[in-house]
Structures are given as C-alpha cells and as structure tokens.
Residue frames as a rotation matrix with the C-alpha (Angstrom) as fourth column:
MET 1
-0.973 0.205 -0.105 -6.20
-0.064 -0.677 -0.734 2.33
-0.221 -0.707 0.672 -7.12
LYS 2
-0.336 0.927 0.168 -9.96
0.866 0.374 -0.333 2.01
-0.371 0.034 -0.928 -6.66
ARG 3
-0.262 0.267 0.927 -12.08
0.700 -0.609 0.373 4.45
0.665 0.747 -0.027 -8.63
SER 4
0.792 0.603 -0.097 -13.53
0.489 -0.530 0.693 6.08
0.367 -0.596 -0.715 -5.50
ASN 5
0.380 -0.752 -0.538 -9.99
0.614 -0.231 0.755 6.74
-0.692 -0.617 0.374 -4.23
ARG 6
-0.508 -0.591 0.627 -8.96
0.856 -0.267 0.442 8.06
-0.094 0.761 0.641 -7.63
LEU 7
0.246 0.680 0.691 -11.87
0.632 -0.653 0.417 10.52
0.735 0.334 -0.590 -7.74
PHE 8
0.892 0.035 -0.451 -10.89
0.415 -0.458 0.786 11.79
-0.179 -0.888 -0.423 -4.30
GLU 9
-0.046 -0.995 -0.092 -7.27
0.743 -0.095 0.662 12.15
-0.668 -0.038 0.743 -5.44
ILE 10
-0.297 -0.006 0.955 -8.34
0.847 -0.462 0.261 14.22
0.440 0.887 0.143 -8.47
ILE 11
0.750 0.621 0.228 -10.26
0.411 -0.707 0.576 16.58
0.519 -0.338 -0.785 -6.17
GLN 12
0.686 -0.540 -0.488 -7.23
0.462 -0.194 0.865 16.88
-0.562 -0.819 0.116 -3.89
ILE 13
-0.313 -0.852 0.420 -4.85
0.887 -0.105 0.449 17.61
-0.339 0.514 0.788 -6.77
LEU 14
-0.110 0.345 0.932 -7.10
0.697 -0.641 0.320 20.26
0.708 0.685 -0.170 -8.27
ARG 15
0.880 0.446 -0.162 -7.73
0.410 -0.544 0.732 21.87
0.238 -0.711 -0.662 -4.87
ALA 16
0.466 -0.780 -0.418 -4.00
0.624 -0.045 0.780 22.18
-0.627 -0.624 0.466 -4.28
THR 17
-0.619 -0.734 0.280 -3.17
0.701 -0.356 0.619 24.23
-0.354 0.579 0.734 -7.40
PRO 18
-0.029 0.612 -0.791 -4.44
0.015 -0.791 -0.612 27.59
-0.999 -0.029 0.014 -8.65
ARG 19
-0.420 -0.217 -0.881 -3.62
-0.826 -0.312 0.470 26.76
-0.377 0.925 -0.048 -12.28
PRO 20
0.657 0.687 -0.309 -5.29
-0.752 0.578 -0.316 24.36
-0.038 0.440 0.897 -14.71
VAL 21
-0.319 -0.690 0.649 -3.96
-0.545 0.694 0.471 20.81
-0.776 -0.204 -0.597 -14.62
THR 22
-0.224 0.200 -0.954 -3.91
-0.947 0.188 0.262 18.85
0.231 0.962 0.147 -17.85
ALA 23
0.830 0.553 0.076 -5.34
-0.558 0.822 0.114 15.37
0.000 -0.137 0.991 -18.19
ALA 24
0.469 -0.740 -0.482 -1.83
0.028 0.558 -0.829 14.16
0.883 0.375 0.282 -19.06
ALA 25
-0.483 -0.664 0.571 -0.45
-0.530 -0.297 -0.794 15.52
0.697 -0.686 -0.208 -15.76
LEU 26
0.163 0.635 0.755 -3.31
-0.977 0.210 0.034 13.97
-0.137 -0.743 0.655 -13.80
ALA 27
0.887 0.190 -0.421 -2.83
-0.317 0.914 -0.255 10.65
0.336 0.359 0.870 -15.59
GLU 28
0.019 -0.970 -0.243 0.88
-0.108 0.239 -0.965 10.64
0.994 0.045 -0.100 -14.73
GLN 29
-0.529 -0.210 0.823 0.26
-0.781 -0.259 -0.568 11.32
0.333 -0.943 -0.027 -11.04
LEU 30
0.246 0.764 0.596 -2.52
-0.889 0.422 -0.174 8.74
-0.385 -0.487 0.784 -10.78
GLU 31
-0.750 -0.630 0.200 -0.73
-0.462 0.716 0.523 6.17
-0.472 0.300 -0.829 -12.98
VAL 32
0.064 0.797 0.601 -3.73
0.429 0.522 -0.738 5.72
-0.901 0.305 -0.308 -15.29
SER 33
-0.494 -0.179 0.851 -4.51
0.870 -0.109 0.481 6.57
0.006 0.978 0.209 -18.91
GLU 34
-0.975 0.170 -0.143 -5.73
-0.174 -0.985 0.017 10.00
-0.138 0.041 0.990 -20.05
ARG 35
-0.470 0.850 -0.237 -8.94
-0.159 0.182 0.970 8.33
0.868 0.493 0.050 -21.20
THR 36
-0.151 0.368 -0.917 -9.55
0.867 0.495 0.056 7.18
0.475 -0.787 -0.394 -17.62
VAL 37
-0.795 -0.189 -0.577 -8.97
0.480 -0.778 -0.406 10.74
-0.372 -0.599 0.709 -16.38
TYR 38
-0.856 0.517 0.016 -11.50
-0.362 -0.619 0.697 12.10
0.370 0.590 0.717 -18.90
ARG 39
-0.151 0.833 -0.532 -14.11
0.267 0.553 0.789 9.60
0.952 -0.023 -0.306 -17.68
ASP 40
-0.302 -0.019 -0.953 -13.39
0.949 0.093 -0.302 10.45
0.095 -0.995 -0.010 -14.04
ILE 41
-0.975 -0.062 -0.214 -13.72
0.085 -0.992 -0.098 14.19
-0.206 -0.114 0.972 -14.68
VAL 42
-0.562 0.824 -0.069 -17.07
-0.327 -0.145 0.934 13.63
0.760 0.547 0.351 -16.37
ALA 43
-0.047 0.522 -0.851 -18.20
0.662 0.655 0.365 11.51
0.748 -0.546 -0.376 -13.40
LEU 44
-0.594 -0.238 -0.769 -17.16
0.773 -0.434 -0.463 14.21
-0.223 -0.869 0.441 -10.92
GLN 45
-0.964 0.263 -0.029 -18.89
-0.258 -0.910 0.326 16.93
0.059 0.322 0.945 -12.92
ALA 46
-0.304 0.890 -0.340 -22.04
0.004 0.358 0.934 14.78
0.953 0.282 -0.112 -13.00
MET 47
0.017 0.245 -0.969 -21.87
0.938 0.332 0.100 14.73
0.346 -0.911 -0.224 -9.19
ARG 48
0.824 0.377 0.424 -21.84
0.318 -0.926 0.205 18.56
0.470 -0.035 -0.882 -9.28
THR 49
0.277 -0.833 -0.479 -18.20
0.746 -0.127 0.653 18.85
-0.605 -0.538 0.587 -8.30
PRO 50
0.890 0.211 -0.404 -17.23
-0.008 -0.879 -0.476 22.35
-0.456 0.427 -0.781 -9.54
ILE 51
-0.180 -0.940 0.291 -14.49
0.425 0.193 0.884 21.33
-0.887 0.283 0.365 -11.96
GLU 52
0.780 0.381 -0.497 -14.06
-0.214 -0.584 -0.783 23.62
-0.588 0.717 -0.374 -14.95
GLY 53
-0.292 -0.894 -0.339 -12.02
-0.671 -0.062 0.739 23.13
-0.682 0.444 -0.582 -18.13
GLU 54
0.833 0.532 -0.152 -11.84
-0.466 0.525 -0.712 20.75
-0.299 0.664 0.685 -21.04
ALA 55
0.598 -0.596 0.536 -9.67
0.569 0.787 0.240 18.17
-0.565 0.162 0.809 -22.74
GLY 56
0.238 -0.627 0.742 -6.48
0.886 -0.173 -0.430 19.64
0.398 0.760 0.514 -24.19
VAL 57
0.284 -0.078 0.956 -6.67
-0.118 -0.992 -0.045 22.77
0.952 -0.100 -0.291 -22.04
GLY 58
-0.813 -0.530 -0.242 -6.69
0.138 0.228 -0.964 21.55
0.566 -0.817 -0.112 -18.46
TYR 59
0.262 0.923 -0.282 -8.96
0.500 0.120 0.858 21.44
0.826 -0.366 -0.430 -15.43
ILE 60
-0.805 -0.444 0.394 -9.32
-0.070 -0.589 -0.805 23.67
0.590 -0.676 0.443 -12.42
MET 61
-0.299 0.692 -0.657 -11.41
0.928 0.371 -0.032 23.53
0.222 -0.619 -0.753 -9.27
ARG 62
0.145 0.442 0.885 -13.68
0.181 -0.891 0.416 26.50
0.973 0.100 -0.209 -8.71
ARG 63
-0.810 -0.534 0.243 -12.71
-0.089 -0.298 -0.950 28.35
0.580 -0.791 0.194 -5.54
GLY 64
-0.299 0.692 0.657 -14.81
-0.939 -0.335 -0.075 27.78
0.168 -0.639 0.750 -2.43
TYR 65
0.629 0.493 -0.601 -15.22
-0.415 0.867 0.277 24.02
0.658 0.075 0.749 -2.84
ASP 66
-0.401 -0.762 0.509 -13.95
-0.867 0.136 -0.479 22.06
0.295 -0.633 -0.715 0.13
LEU 67
-0.056 0.280 -0.958 -14.15
0.107 0.956 0.273 18.69
0.993 -0.087 -0.084 1.79
PRO 68
0.913 0.405 0.043 -15.02
-0.011 -0.082 0.997 18.06
0.407 -0.911 -0.071 5.44
PRO 69
0.201 -0.895 0.398 -12.05
-0.835 -0.369 -0.409 18.94
0.513 -0.250 -0.821 7.69
LEU 70
0.004 -0.312 -0.950 -10.01
0.331 0.897 -0.293 16.31
0.943 -0.314 0.107 9.50
ASN 71
0.654 0.361 0.664 -10.96
-0.444 -0.528 0.724 16.71
0.612 -0.769 -0.185 13.14
PHE 72
0.381 -0.632 -0.675 -7.63
0.762 0.628 -0.157 15.86
0.523 -0.455 0.721 14.78
ASP 73
0.967 -0.178 -0.181 -5.99
-0.020 -0.763 0.646 17.80
-0.253 -0.622 -0.741 17.59
ALA 74
0.547 -0.803 -0.237 -2.35
-0.818 -0.452 -0.357 18.90
0.179 0.389 -0.904 17.29
GLU 75
-0.258 -0.685 0.681 -0.90
-0.787 0.558 0.263 15.87
-0.560 -0.468 -0.683 19.07
GLU 76
0.396 0.474 0.786 -3.02
0.100 0.829 -0.550 13.47
-0.913 0.297 0.281 17.01
VAL 77
0.967 -0.093 -0.237 -1.74
-0.254 -0.272 -0.928 15.11
0.022 0.958 -0.287 13.82
GLU 78
0.119 -0.990 0.076 1.85
-0.992 -0.121 -0.021 14.73
0.029 -0.073 -0.997 15.05
ALA 79
-0.123 -0.099 0.987 1.21
-0.393 0.919 0.043 11.05
-0.911 -0.382 -0.152 15.85
LEU 80
0.807 0.473 0.353 -0.14
0.154 0.410 -0.899 10.52
-0.570 0.780 0.258 12.34
GLN 81
0.784 -0.535 -0.315 2.83
-0.584 -0.465 -0.665 12.25
0.209 0.705 -0.677 10.74
VAL 82
-0.198 -0.867 0.458 5.35
-0.927 0.318 0.201 10.18
-0.320 -0.384 -0.866 12.72
GLY 83
0.079 0.305 0.949 3.45
-0.118 0.948 -0.295 6.96
-0.990 -0.089 0.111 12.02
LEU 84
0.955 0.297 0.026 3.22
0.008 0.063 -0.998 7.70
-0.298 0.953 0.058 8.31
SER 85
0.444 -0.867 -0.226 6.92
-0.880 -0.374 -0.295 8.56
0.171 0.329 -0.929 8.16
MET 86
-0.204 -0.549 0.810 7.78
-0.710 0.652 0.264 5.24
-0.674 -0.522 -0.523 9.80
LEU 87
0.771 0.497 0.399 6.22
-0.068 0.687 -0.723 3.43
-0.634 0.530 0.563 6.84
ALA 88
0.577 -0.656 -0.486 9.46
-0.772 -0.245 -0.586 4.26
0.265 0.714 -0.649 5.06
ARG 89
-0.336 -0.760 0.556 11.04
-0.898 0.437 0.054 1.52
-0.284 -0.482 -0.829 7.20
THR 90
0.346 0.578 0.739 8.72
-0.376 0.807 -0.455 -1.22
-0.859 -0.121 0.497 5.91
GLY 91
-0.772 -0.634 0.044 10.22
-0.169 0.272 0.947 -1.41
-0.613 0.724 -0.317 2.42
ASP 92
-0.188 0.812 0.553 6.63
0.823 0.438 -0.362 -1.51
-0.536 0.387 -0.750 1.11
SER 93
-0.938 -0.337 0.080 6.66
0.323 -0.766 0.555 0.96
-0.126 0.547 0.828 -1.78
ALA 94
-0.342 0.887 0.311 2.88
0.461 -0.130 0.878 0.94
0.819 0.444 -0.364 -2.28
LEU 95
0.463 0.485 -0.742 2.26
0.879 -0.145 0.453 1.78
0.112 -0.863 -0.494 1.39
GLN 96
-0.438 -0.694 -0.571 4.93
0.696 -0.664 0.274 4.47
-0.570 -0.277 0.774 1.22
GLN 97
-0.878 0.162 0.451 3.16
0.282 -0.587 0.759 6.10
0.387 0.793 0.469 -1.73
ALA 98
0.157 0.982 -0.105 -0.16
0.622 -0.015 0.783 5.90
0.767 -0.188 -0.613 0.10
ALA 99
0.199 -0.162 -0.966 1.47
0.932 -0.274 0.238 7.47
-0.303 -0.948 0.097 3.18
ALA 100
-0.835 -0.546 -0.066 2.79
0.484 -0.787 0.383 10.34
-0.261 0.288 0.921 1.06
ARG 101
-0.503 0.731 0.461 -0.71
0.303 -0.351 0.886 10.99
0.810 0.585 -0.045 -0.29
ILE 102
0.442 0.669 -0.597 -2.19
0.793 0.019 0.609 10.98
0.419 -0.743 -0.522 3.21
SER 103
-0.207 -0.618 -0.759 0.54
0.858 -0.488 0.164 13.31
-0.471 -0.617 0.631 4.48
ALA 104
-0.908 -0.108 0.404 -0.20
0.341 -0.750 0.566 15.76
0.242 0.652 0.719 1.67
LYS 105
0.004 0.989 0.150 -3.89
0.423 -0.138 0.896 15.77
0.906 0.060 -0.419 2.64
ILE 106
0.419 0.097 -0.903 -3.03
0.908 -0.077 0.413 16.41
-0.029 -0.992 -0.121 6.30
GLU 107
-0.551 -0.741 -0.384 -0.60
0.708 -0.659 0.255 19.20
-0.442 -0.131 0.887 5.41
ALA 108
-0.633 0.396 0.665 -3.29
0.418 -0.548 0.724 20.84
0.652 0.737 0.181 3.25
LEU 109
0.419 0.899 0.123 -5.43
0.258 -0.248 0.934 21.28
0.870 -0.360 -0.336 6.37
HIS 110
0.914 -0.180 -0.364 -2.84
0.353 -0.094 0.931 21.58
-0.202 -0.979 -0.022 9.15
ASN 111
0.639 -0.756 -0.142 0.54
-0.760 -0.649 0.033 23.24
-0.117 0.086 -0.989 9.66
ARG 112
0.472 -0.591 -0.655 3.59
-0.151 0.678 -0.720 21.32
0.869 0.438 0.231 8.50
ALA 113
0.862 -0.275 0.425 5.51
-0.416 0.094 0.904 19.54
-0.289 -0.957 -0.033 11.25
ASP 114
0.722 -0.617 -0.313 8.83
-0.062 0.393 -0.918 19.10
0.689 0.682 0.245 9.45
TRP 115
-0.047 -0.723 0.690 10.60
-0.927 -0.226 -0.300 19.29
0.373 -0.653 -0.659 12.81
LEU 116
0.395 0.206 0.895 9.39
-0.553 0.831 0.053 15.71
-0.733 -0.516 0.443 13.35
GLN 117
0.104 -0.472 -0.875 11.79
-0.950 0.213 -0.228 13.45
0.294 0.855 -0.427 11.49
VAL 118
0.704 0.102 0.703 11.99
-0.352 0.910 0.220 9.64
-0.617 -0.402 0.676 11.27
ALA 119
-0.404 -0.899 -0.169 15.12
-0.694 0.181 0.697 7.85
-0.596 0.398 -0.697 10.03
PRO 120
0.390 0.656 -0.646 14.21
-0.921 0.267 -0.284 5.87
-0.014 0.706 0.708 6.89
TRP 121
-0.585 -0.717 -0.379 16.55
-0.732 0.668 -0.136 2.92
0.350 0.198 -0.916 7.52
GLY 122
0.033 0.627 0.778 14.74
-0.738 0.541 -0.404 -0.38
-0.674 -0.561 0.480 7.72
ALA 123
0.230 0.136 0.964 13.57
0.318 0.925 -0.207 -3.21
-0.920 0.354 0.169 5.49
PRO 124
-0.824 -0.566 0.008 14.89
0.165 -0.226 0.960 -3.19
-0.542 0.792 0.280 1.90
LEU 125
-0.227 0.745 -0.628 12.61
-0.754 -0.542 -0.371 -1.63
-0.617 0.389 0.684 -0.69
ASP 126
0.041 0.327 0.944 10.53
0.321 0.890 -0.323 -4.06
-0.946 0.316 -0.068 -2.73
ASP 127
0.012 -0.183 -0.983 12.06
-0.770 -0.629 0.108 -3.05
-0.639 0.755 -0.148 -6.05
PRO 128
0.812 0.366 0.454 11.02
-0.038 0.810 -0.585 -5.47
-0.582 0.458 0.672 -8.85
ALA 129
0.754 -0.585 -0.298 14.08
-0.499 -0.216 -0.839 -4.34
0.427 0.781 -0.455 -10.83
LEU 130
-0.275 -0.874 0.401 16.22
-0.943 0.164 -0.291 -5.97
0.188 -0.458 -0.869 -8.13
GLY 131
-0.522 0.130 -0.843 14.17
-0.122 0.967 0.224 -9.16
0.844 0.220 -0.489 -8.19
CYS 132
-0.983 0.173 0.065 12.29
-0.059 0.042 -0.997 -8.32
-0.175 -0.984 -0.031 -4.98
VAL 133
-0.470 0.881 0.059 8.68
0.807 0.402 0.432 -9.44
0.357 0.251 -0.900 -4.68
SER 134
-0.527 0.381 0.759 6.09
-0.225 -0.925 0.307 -6.69
0.819 -0.009 0.574 -4.36
LYS 135
-0.967 0.211 -0.144 4.65
0.193 0.231 -0.954 -6.44
-0.168 -0.950 -0.264 -0.85
ALA 136
-0.432 0.858 -0.278 1.48
-0.829 -0.499 -0.253 -5.02
-0.355 0.121 0.927 -2.42
LEU 137
-0.192 0.309 -0.931 1.05
-0.626 0.692 0.359 -8.32
0.756 0.652 0.061 -4.28
LEU 138
-0.792 -0.159 -0.590 1.46
0.286 0.756 -0.588 -10.21
0.539 -0.635 -0.553 -1.01
ARG 139
-0.857 0.513 -0.058 -1.03
-0.203 -0.437 -0.876 -7.98
-0.474 -0.739 0.479 0.78
ASP 140
-0.244 0.785 -0.569 -3.54
-0.966 -0.146 0.213 -8.45
0.084 0.602 0.794 -2.04
ALA 141
-0.380 0.038 -0.924 -3.15
-0.226 0.965 0.133 -12.24
0.897 0.259 -0.358 -1.78
VAL 142
-0.971 0.053 -0.235 -3.80
0.241 0.244 -0.939 -12.11
0.007 -0.968 -0.250 1.98
LYS 143
-0.601 0.776 -0.193 -6.99
-0.561 -0.581 -0.589 -10.10
-0.569 -0.246 0.785 1.47
ALA 144
-0.027 0.587 -0.809 -8.19
-0.965 0.196 0.174 -12.25
0.260 0.786 0.561 -1.43
GLU 145
0.245 -0.002 0.969 -7.32
-0.556 0.819 0.142 -15.51
-0.794 -0.574 0.200 0.38
ARG 146
0.880 -0.024 -0.474 -5.39
-0.444 0.309 -0.841 -16.58
0.167 0.951 0.261 -2.71
LYS 147
0.725 -0.635 0.265 -2.68
0.357 0.677 0.644 -19.23
-0.588 -0.372 0.718 -2.68
LEU 148
0.645 -0.628 -0.435 0.83
-0.760 -0.586 -0.282 -18.40
-0.078 0.512 -0.855 -3.83
ARG 149
0.817 -0.576 0.029 3.67
0.576 0.811 -0.105 -20.49
0.037 0.102 0.994 -5.19
ILE 150
0.837 -0.547 0.016 6.91
-0.541 -0.822 0.178 -18.98
-0.084 -0.158 -0.984 -3.94
THR 151
0.497 -0.815 -0.296 10.57
0.492 0.546 -0.678 -19.69
0.715 0.192 0.673 -4.52
TYR 152
0.949 -0.087 0.302 12.37
-0.296 -0.565 0.770 -19.07
0.104 -0.820 -0.562 -1.24
ARG 153
0.242 -0.943 -0.229 16.11
0.249 0.289 -0.924 -18.84
0.938 0.166 0.305 -0.57
ASP 154
0.905 0.166 -0.391 17.07
0.404 -0.053 0.913 -19.15
0.131 -0.985 -0.115 3.10
ALA 155
0.801 -0.597 -0.039 20.06
-0.509 -0.714 0.481 -17.60
-0.315 -0.365 -0.876 4.88
ALA 156
0.020 -0.813 0.582 22.27
-0.079 0.579 0.812 -20.54
-0.997 -0.062 -0.053 3.83
GLY 157
-0.493 -0.189 -0.849 21.30
-0.791 -0.309 0.529 -20.09
-0.362 0.932 0.003 0.17
VAL 158
-0.882 0.249 0.400 19.16
0.306 0.948 0.085 -23.24
-0.358 0.197 -0.913 0.06
GLU 159
-0.698 0.617 -0.364 16.30
-0.716 -0.613 0.334 -22.74
-0.017 0.494 0.869 -2.39
THR 160
-0.789 0.542 0.290 12.87
0.457 0.832 -0.313 -24.37
-0.411 -0.114 -0.905 -2.10
GLN 161
-0.729 0.671 0.136 9.49
-0.276 -0.470 0.838 -23.99
0.626 0.573 0.528 -3.71
ARG 162
-0.858 0.495 -0.142 6.38
0.336 0.329 -0.883 -23.79
-0.390 -0.805 -0.448 -1.57
VAL 163
-0.331 0.860 0.387 2.65
0.259 -0.312 0.914 -23.44
0.907 0.403 -0.120 -2.09
VAL 164
-0.886 -0.073 -0.457 1.41
0.462 -0.200 -0.864 -21.26
-0.028 -0.977 0.211 0.75
ARG 165
0.258 0.948 0.187 -1.77
0.806 -0.318 0.499 -19.72
0.533 0.022 -0.846 2.08
PRO 166
-0.708 -0.614 0.350 -0.77
0.353 -0.737 -0.577 -16.13
0.612 -0.284 0.738 2.98
ILE 167
0.253 0.846 -0.469 -2.48
0.858 0.027 0.513 -14.87
0.446 -0.532 -0.719 6.15
GLY 168
0.931 0.097 -0.353 -0.52
0.273 -0.827 0.492 -11.81
-0.244 -0.554 -0.796 7.22
ILE 169
0.300 -0.875 0.381 2.55
0.414 -0.240 -0.878 -9.61
0.859 0.421 0.290 6.91
VAL 170
0.758 -0.168 -0.631 4.78
0.608 -0.171 0.776 -8.85
-0.238 -0.971 -0.027 9.89
TYR 171
0.615 -0.545 0.569 6.88
0.074 -0.679 -0.731 -5.68
0.785 0.492 -0.377 9.59
HIS 172
0.561 -0.558 -0.612 10.09
0.795 0.158 0.585 -5.81
-0.230 -0.815 0.532 11.62
VAL 173
0.550 -0.401 -0.732 12.75
-0.111 -0.904 0.412 -3.10
-0.827 -0.145 -0.542 11.88
GLU 174
-0.354 -0.850 -0.390 15.10
-0.588 -0.122 0.799 -4.65
-0.727 0.512 -0.457 9.30
CYS 175
-0.992 0.060 -0.115 12.79
-0.056 0.598 0.800 -6.90
0.117 0.799 -0.589 7.30
ALA 176
-0.099 0.990 0.101 9.22
-0.979 -0.079 -0.186 -7.84
-0.176 -0.117 0.977 6.56
MET 177
-0.948 -0.219 0.230 7.92
-0.205 0.975 0.086 -11.40
-0.243 0.035 -0.969 6.79
LEU 178
-0.247 0.868 -0.432 5.02
-0.775 0.090 0.625 -13.14
0.581 0.489 0.650 5.11
ALA 179
-0.608 0.159 0.778 3.04
-0.568 0.597 -0.566 -15.29
-0.554 -0.786 -0.273 7.55
THR 180
-0.212 0.462 -0.861 1.57
-0.864 0.322 0.386 -18.36
0.456 0.826 0.331 5.87
TRP 181
0.463 0.230 0.856 0.16
-0.451 0.892 0.004 -21.82
-0.763 -0.389 0.517 6.20
CYS 182
-0.350 -0.717 -0.603 2.77
-0.917 0.132 0.375 -23.83
-0.189 0.685 -0.704 4.30
GLU 183
0.704 0.698 -0.128 1.30
-0.708 0.676 -0.206 -26.77
-0.057 0.236 0.970 2.41
LEU 184
0.155 -0.734 -0.661 4.71
-0.365 0.579 -0.729 -28.44
0.918 0.355 -0.178 2.15
ARG 185
-0.835 -0.550 0.001 5.25
-0.157 0.237 -0.959 -28.53
0.527 -0.801 -0.284 5.95
ASN 186
-0.022 0.941 -0.337 1.54
0.437 0.312 0.843 -28.55
0.899 -0.129 -0.418 6.84
THR 187
0.178 0.053 -0.983 2.05
0.954 -0.254 0.159 -25.88
-0.241 -0.966 -0.095 9.50
PHE 188
0.977 0.157 -0.143 2.61
0.135 -0.980 -0.149 -22.14
-0.164 0.126 -0.978 9.90
ARG 189
0.039 -0.987 0.159 5.77
0.976 0.072 0.206 -20.73
-0.215 0.147 0.966 8.37
HIS 190
0.749 0.086 -0.657 7.22
0.068 -0.996 -0.053 -17.21
-0.659 -0.005 -0.752 8.06
PHE 191
0.267 -0.626 0.733 9.16
0.961 0.231 -0.153 -16.12
-0.074 0.745 0.663 4.99
ARG 192
-0.188 -0.405 -0.895 11.33
0.252 -0.900 0.354 -13.01
-0.949 -0.159 0.272 4.78
THR 193
0.790 0.613 0.020 10.01
0.187 -0.209 -0.960 -11.07
-0.584 0.762 -0.279 1.80
ASP 194
0.473 -0.676 -0.565 13.52
-0.838 -0.544 -0.051 -10.09
-0.273 0.498 -0.823 0.68
ARG 195
-0.632 -0.675 0.381 14.34
-0.514 0.733 0.445 -13.81
-0.580 0.085 -0.810 0.30
ILE 196
0.277 0.745 0.606 11.31
0.299 0.533 -0.792 -14.61
-0.913 0.401 -0.075 -1.87
TRP 197
-0.642 -0.703 -0.304 12.88
-0.104 -0.314 0.944 -14.70
-0.759 0.638 0.129 -5.32
ALA 198
-0.870 0.470 -0.152 9.77
-0.155 0.032 0.987 -15.64
0.469 0.882 0.045 -7.29
CYS 199
-0.693 0.717 0.081 6.08
-0.035 0.078 -0.996 -15.45
-0.720 -0.693 -0.029 -6.53
GLU 200
-0.896 0.430 -0.108 3.20
-0.061 0.122 0.991 -16.77
0.439 0.894 -0.083 -8.62
GLU 201
-0.450 0.840 0.304 -0.47
-0.781 -0.206 -0.589 -16.10
-0.433 -0.502 0.749 -7.91
LEU 202
-0.982 0.111 0.150 -2.38
0.154 0.934 0.322 -19.37
-0.105 0.339 -0.935 -8.29
ASP 203
-0.428 0.902 -0.048 -5.93
-0.618 -0.254 0.744 -19.85
0.659 0.348 0.667 -9.51
ASP 204
-0.083 0.307 -0.948 -6.61
0.561 0.801 0.210 -21.56
0.824 -0.515 -0.238 -6.21
TYR 205
-0.199 0.133 0.971 -8.18
-0.549 -0.836 0.002 -19.87
0.812 -0.533 0.239 -3.23
PHE 206
-0.721 0.035 -0.692 -8.70
0.538 0.658 -0.527 -20.77
0.437 -0.753 -0.493 0.43
THR 207
-0.433 0.634 0.640 -11.89
-0.313 -0.772 0.553 -18.73
0.845 0.039 0.533 0.70
GLY 208
0.599 0.775 0.204 -13.36
-0.384 0.054 0.922 -18.59
0.703 -0.630 0.330 4.18
GLN 209
0.617 -0.420 -0.666 -10.29
0.668 0.726 0.160 -20.09
0.416 -0.544 0.729 5.87
GLY 210
-0.100 -0.783 0.613 -8.26
0.271 -0.615 -0.741 -16.91
0.957 0.092 0.274 6.32
ASP 211
0.229 0.246 0.942 -9.84
-0.709 -0.620 0.335 -15.71
0.667 -0.745 0.032 9.56
THR 212
0.984 0.166 0.057 -9.59
-0.163 0.740 0.652 -19.14
0.066 -0.652 0.756 11.21
LEU 213
0.458 -0.886 -0.074 -5.97
0.747 0.429 -0.509 -19.62
0.482 0.178 0.858 10.18
ARG 214
-0.126 -0.503 0.855 -5.12
-0.037 -0.859 -0.511 -16.11
0.991 -0.096 0.089 11.34
LEU 215
0.614 0.424 0.666 -6.75
-0.669 -0.167 0.724 -16.71
0.418 -0.890 0.182 14.73
LEU 216
0.945 -0.304 -0.121 -4.75
0.327 0.875 0.357 -19.92
-0.003 -0.377 0.926 15.23
TRP 217
0.174 -0.922 0.345 -1.59
0.669 -0.147 -0.729 -18.17
0.723 0.357 0.591 14.06
LEU 218
0.067 -0.103 0.992 -2.11
-0.409 -0.910 -0.067 -15.22
0.910 -0.401 -0.103 16.44
GLU 219
0.913 0.267 0.307 -2.67
-0.391 0.365 0.845 -17.61
0.113 -0.892 0.438 19.35
GLN 220
0.680 -0.727 -0.095 0.61
0.716 0.686 -0.132 -19.31
0.161 0.022 0.987 18.49
GLN 221
0.015 -0.715 0.699 2.43
0.375 -0.644 -0.667 -15.95
0.927 0.271 0.259 18.28
ALA 222
0.700 0.280 0.657 1.38
-0.465 -0.520 0.717 -15.18
0.542 -0.807 -0.234 21.85
PHE 223
0.891 -0.355 0.283 3.93
-0.030 0.576 0.817 -17.81
-0.453 -0.737 0.502 22.90
THR 224
0.062 -0.900 0.432 6.57
0.763 0.321 0.560 -17.73
-0.643 0.295 0.707 20.17
ALA 225
0.158 -0.113 -0.981 8.04
-0.387 -0.921 0.044 -14.84
-0.909 0.372 -0.189 18.21
PRO 226
0.948 0.245 0.204 7.92
0.080 0.435 -0.897 -15.37
-0.309 0.866 0.393 14.42
GLU 227
-0.071 -0.990 -0.121 11.22
-0.328 -0.092 0.940 -16.34
-0.942 0.106 -0.318 12.86
PRO 228
0.200 0.094 -0.975 11.98
-0.979 -0.011 -0.202 -16.86
-0.029 0.995 0.090 9.17
VAL 229
0.935 0.259 0.241 11.89
-0.263 0.965 -0.019 -20.47
-0.237 -0.046 0.970 8.04
ALA 230
-0.164 -0.986 -0.032 14.94
-0.859 0.127 0.496 -22.66
-0.485 0.109 -0.868 7.73
GLY 231
-0.975 -0.191 0.110 13.16
-0.121 0.881 0.458 -25.65
-0.184 0.434 -0.882 6.28
C-alpha cells in the first residue's frame, strides 16, 4: 500500500472508533510494522491532523475532524456498492480487500444498503497456499511493463514455460485471464490465471511498448473473443 493511501486509511480507522487504537492494532489492519505506524502518525500530526495519544497507549482522532463528503446520489451509491460486491467474483484477493475498504468509507457517509446482495460465485480465489498465482502480482507487472516467465498447464494437463509481456487482465464470470504478448509464439496469447502454476518476475522490461501492444490487442479483440491458449 502506498504511503498516501496508508495515511488516509489511518484517518479513516481513527474516525470510525470513539476509543483509542493502539499502534499494534493499526499495524495489523494495515499489514505494516508498528514502527511504520509510529512514523505515519508523526507525519499526520505534522500536517496538523488532530490525532491525540502516544506509543503504548493508543491514538484517537479529536472530534469534529472530517474529510470532504462523497458527492454521490442514492442511485450512484447503490451502483458503487453492487459493483464493489461483484469484485468478489474476480478471485482477485487484493482487489477484494480494496473493495471492502472503499465500501467501509461509503458506509461511513451513507446509509447501508445491505438489501443489495451479489452472489460471490465466480473465479477461484488467488490463494498462494493452493499454488495459485497472485493477480496483484500480474497487475503490477502490467503496470510496470515487466516481463514474466510463467509455467502454464492447459486443460489437457500439458505444461509449458513461456516468457510473456503482460498487457492486461480479463475478468470473466468463472475465471480471469492474463492477456500477453507471448515471446514463444510471437503473438498475443491469453492464459487462465488459475492454470499458471509458477510465475517469475524477470529483470527485463518492455518499457514504452505496453500502450502500443494493448492498442493492437484491443483492435484484435473487436473481432475475436479471448480464449485461453492451447499451445
């Protein structure tokens, strides 16, 4: 999590509770060290954020401090809540956690809409304990224009290794697919993320090529629906 996002999260957590929150509790929620929390609190206090307390005791937000409201009408809020709930179908655990944080922020400013429910069934969760590759890692590689070496096992159980240039992720109802330029086949290929059994980030980048490859790929998708590779 970027530091700016983390500082915002600390403000949100402290705003949501009337009791002091310890650095240990903040560190657990933010998945960082207590030392990082201490530094963040000092940074927020330096920016005149009204946080009171001290290490070993806990921190609390002085009443009356608020952030600018989210200016959404009722139907827009409902659309956001349904859309965020549907992220449960992607199998992308990092996006699901981000969606939960956003939902909490919306609910802090608007009425709950728990009458809107979305079935969670969809793509399998990217659980590293089950050998599934992290979709967050794949998304980071797309943004960084970083090559990956993947081990892929197709529907017939045939296993191959590929060096790919990741350019996008396509979320379907029952799976997610990594869109790439495959250096083995020298063309675009799609790989189901639940069939990627190993993934290595390479110290090799395709800087500046991502947008062009993505444009060519999107033009191709206008005529053919992406299917997982068979070879």
